[in-house]
N, C-alpha and C positions, 0 to 999 in steps of 0.2 A: 804624744814626743815616739810613740811605733804605731800610730795607726792599728791596736791590737784591738778585739775586742772581747769580753767577759770570753766566749765561748773559745777566742782564738788560746786565752792565756788557759782554760783551764783543757786544752784540750792535749796543748804543748806541755801541761801540769801533770796529765795526770790524775784532775781531779777534776770531781762535776760540776755540773755549773750551778747548781744549785746552794755547796758548797762556800766558791769564792761571791755570792750574789748573801748570804750568810754572814761569811767575814765583814764585807762592807758594810754590810747592814748591821751591824756590831751586837747578831742575835749567836752565834758562836765565838768561841774565841781557838785558832786555828793549834793544831801538833805542831810541836818543833820537826817532825820532818814533812808533812803540807808546804811547812813555811820555806824549807830550804828543796820541793821541789818549784815553788813555783819563783823563790828566787834563780833555779837552773833556766827555768823555762826563760823568765826575760833580759839573764848575760846572756842568754844561748843569740836571743834572738836580739841581743847591742845593749841592752842598758849596762851603766856602772853603776853602783850602788857606792856614792865615798863617801868617805872618815874625815874627822878636821875638824880644824875652825868653821867649816861651811857642806852640815851631813846634810845629804840628798841624796835627787839621780841625777844622771846628764846618758846623753848617747854614747858609746864606745868612743875614740877615735881610731881611726883608722891606721893603720903603720902604715909610714911611708912609700909605695910600691905595690901595696897595696889591694 
């Protein structure tokens, strides 16, 4: 969706590359502060987390004139 690689996300969230790999592989569970850092990094990159009837993610809609 963003074309962001794991290393890019790790740098943006200020977490180790191996930390993300461990989360993805189910080797360990993230701390709430780590999840918040990852979420902030993704939101800054343009991801919008959705709620409601269809939870998921989408690219943030740009406002008119932006």
